[in-house]
C-alpha positions in Angstrom: -0.7 7.6 -22.6 -1.8 3.6 -20.7 -4.9 4.4 -19.0 -6.0 0.3 -18.7 -5.0 -1.1 -16.0 -2.0 -4.3 -15.8 -4.6 -7.0 -14.6 -6.7 -6.4 -17.3 -4.0 -6.0 -20.1 -2.5 -9.3 -19.3 -6.4 -11.0 -19.0 -6.6 -9.7 -22.1 -3.7 -10.8 -24.4 -4.4 -13.9 -22.4 -7.8 -14.1 -23.9 -5.9 -12.7 -27.9 -4.0 -15.1 -27.4 -6.3 -18.1 -27.6 -7.7 -17.2 -31.0 -6.1 -18.4 -33.7 -4.0 -16.7 -36.3 -7.2 -16.3 -38.2 -9.0 -14.8 -35.7 -6.6 -12.6 -34.8 -6.3 -11.8 -38.4 -10.1 -10.9 -38.8 -10.1 -8.9 -35.8 -7.3 -6.5 -36.9 -8.7 -5.8 -40.3 -12.1 -5.7 -38.3 -10.2 -3.1 -36.5 -8.7 -1.5 -38.9 -11.8 -1.0 -41.3 -14.0 0.8 -38.7 -11.2 3.1 -38.2 -11.1 4.3 -41.0 -14.8 4.7 -41.8 -14.1 7.3 -38.7 -12.0 9.5 -40.4 -13.6 8.8 -43.4 -16.9 10.3 -41.3 -14.8 12.8 -40.2 -12.9 14.2 -43.3 -16.8 14.6 -44.3 -17.9 16.2 -41.9 -15.2 18.9 -42.1 -15.6 19.1 -46.1 -19.4 17.7 -46.9 -18.2 18.0 -51.0 -15.6 15.9 -50.2 -14.2 13.5 -53.6 -13.0 10.5 -53.9 -9.5 11.8 -53.9 -9.4 14.5 -50.9 -10.6 11.5 -49.0 -8.0 8.8 -49.5 -5.9 12.2 -49.6 -7.2 12.9 -46.1 -6.6 9.1 -45.4 -3.5 8.8 -45.9 -2.5 12.0 -43.8 -4.5 11.1 -41.3 -3.1 7.0 -40.8 0.5 7.9 -42.6 0.8 11.4 -43.2 4.2 11.6 -40.2 6.5 9.3 -41.0 6.7 11.0 -44.7 8.6 14.8 -45.3 6.3 17.3 -47.4 8.3 15.8 -50.4 6.8 12.5 -50.0 3.7 13.1 -49.7 3.5 15.5 -52.7 4.9 12.8 -54.9 2.6 10.1 -52.8 -0.7 12.6 -53.4 0.5 12.1 -57.1 -0.2 8.6 -57.6 -3.4 8.4 -54.9 -5.2 11.6 -57.0 -4.2 9.2 -60.2 
């Protein structure tokens, strides 16, 4: 879905590219951290008793789950759960 006006998008990219690489990296990290906080809040809203392992598993599934087969996911979960 793309709902951004092309002129607005062009202006945004121009503004972003005026920032240093370090500033852009900081923005990226900040956006990722915010997304992660939202996912954690969603997981806890669905399952308030979720422990850290369940939260890690939920984060993985929401961000990367679609990229792995069920078999690969099971292997990854073993590492997540320690």
